[in-house]
N, C-alpha and C positions, 0 to 999 in steps of 0.2 A: 504493500500500500504505500502512497506516496506521503511523504513525511509532511507536506504542506497541505494536507487534505482537511485538517481540523482548524485551520487559521481563521481568525475573524477577518471578514471582507471589508476592511477599512477603505479600500479604494472605492467600492460600491456605494458604501454610506457617503463618502464624500462627494461622489459624482451625484448622488441622489439628492443631497443637501444643496449643492450647487444648482442643480436643475430647478429645485424649489425656489430658491433666491433668484434665478434669472426669471422664472415665471411671475414670481410676486413683485418684482421690479417692472416687468411689462405691464402687469395689472395696474400698479401704482402710477405708472407713467400715464396710462391710458384714461384713468379715472380721477386722478388727483392733481394733474397739472395743467397749466393754461398755455402749454406750447402750441406753436401751430400744428395743424392737422399733418401736414407733410412731414415735419421733424418727427411727430410721434410715430408715423408710420415707418420712417427710416430707422428710428432707433429700435422699435420693436422687431422689424426685420432683421437688424443687426443681432439683436438678442436671440432671435430665432435660429440664426445661421450658427452662433456661438454655441447654443444649447445642442443643435443637431451634431455639430462637431464633437462636443463633449460627450455626447451619449454614444456616438460611433466608436469613439475611444475608449470610454470607461465602460459600457455595457456591451457593445458588440465586438469587442476584442479585435478591433481594426489592426492593432499592432502585433498580434500573435501569429504564429504559423512558423513555418521553416524558416523563412528569410523575411517575413513581414510585408514584403512587396506585392504579393500575389492579392491580399485583401484590399490594400489600397488601390491597385490597378482595377479590381472588379467593382468597387465602390465608385471610382472614377468613371468607368464606363457606364455603370448604371445612372449616374448623374448626367453624363452626356446623353445617353438615351432619353432621358426624363426631360431634358431642356430641349433637345430636338423635337420630341412629341408635343410638348406644350407650345413652343415657338411655331412649329408647323401647324397646329390645329388653330392657333390664333391667326395665322397669315391665311390660311384656307378660308377660316370663318370671315375674315375681314375682306379679303380681296378675291375670293374663289368664284363669286357669282357675279360675273360681269356681263352686261347685255349689250 
């Protein structure tokens, strides 16, 4: 049996608490500040990207594996496919019906 099997998962707890902090920061920013709407949207979007990266690293074990590169390449490819799908869909829905 692996000797680290019964270790307390402090990294997971810290990741969870950081995710909660980022979520509450976004909620506070949205409900309790008088910043312009565009600024709020940009800051909340930035917090969302930070939280997504944090969760990929802490919970999805993006850095684990034989060399650690395969997971990063797979996730980058998934992001590329998602962006192409969203941008392509918006493009087709906006400009695809020309008479």
